[in-house]
N, C-alpha and C positions, 0 to 999 in steps of 0.2 A: 633424704635425711631430714626429719622434722627439726624445727628450730630449737627445741629444747636440747636435743642431742648436740647440736652445734655449740650451744652455750656451754654445755658440759665439757666439751673438748677445749674451748677457749680457756676455761678455768684450769683444766688439766695442764695445758701448755704454760700458763702463767705460773702454776705451782712448780712445774719442772724447772722453769727459768729461775725462780726464787731459790730453790734448793741447789741448783747448779752454782749460783752465785755464792750461796753459803758454803758449798764444798770447796770452791776456789779459794775462799778466804781462810780455810783451815791451815794450820802450821805445817802439817806433814801430809804426805799423799795417802797414807792409810786412813787417817782421820777424815780426809776429804772424800775418799771412796765410801767409807762407812756412813758419813753424813748424807751423801747423795742417795745411797741405797736405802738406808733406814728412815730418813726423813722424806725422801722423794719417791723413789720407784716402788718400794714395797707398799706404803699406804695408798699411793695413787693407783697402783694396779688393783688392789683390793677394792677401792672405791669405784673404779670404772667397771670392774667385774660385777659388783653388787648392783650398781645402777643400770647396768646393761642387761640384767637378768630378764626384766619384762619384755624387752625387745627380742631377746633370744627365744623366750617362750612363745611369743607371737609368731616368729618365723617358723619354729618347730610345728606349731599348731596349723599354720597355713600349709606347710609342706605335707603334713599328715592328711589334712583335708583334701589337698590336691591329689594325693596318692589314692585316697579312698574314693574320690570321684572318678578317677581313671579306672579303678577296679570294678565299680558298680555300673550296670548298664544305664541307670537313670541319672548318671552324674553330669548331666549337661549344666552349663552355667545357668543360674537362675532357679535351679531346683531347690526345694526345701530340704535342709539337712538337720541333723540333731543339733549342730552348733547354732543354727538359726533359731531353732525352737528354744534353746537354753537362753539365748540372748533376749528373746522376746518375753520371757517369763517375768512376771511382776513380783517384786520382793514384798512380802507383807510387812506392815509397820512394826509388828512385834517380833521380827526375826532376830534382831540383836546379834547378828553375826555368829550364829550357832554353827561352828565349823564341823562338828561331828554330824549334825543333821545334814549339812550340805554335802559332806563326803559320802554319806549313806545314799543320797540321791544320785551322786555320780556313779557309785558302785553298781547301782541297778542298771545303768545304761551300758556299761562296759561289758565285754564278754563276746 
């Protein structure tokens, strides 16, 4: 686990602790439960899900790449793949993050 993920979980544990203490100080149990769920669990689960998306995408891409290498006869470790070629491409200075152009490039390679 990279260090930035560990820091994210430390902040998450701290926030759960704070909202738990807020919930304990509520006057009745319903308010305490709602405080903990609405101020603690719901926003924190959304935050962790959003910030965990890049890691999930990397795991999925790695799994798909491993499956593709198993299915192709030339899939030995160290062989050049489409993913390696895409990583090595140089982005021109006037690209300006043209998403539609980038998606068109990806569409040509799928299939």
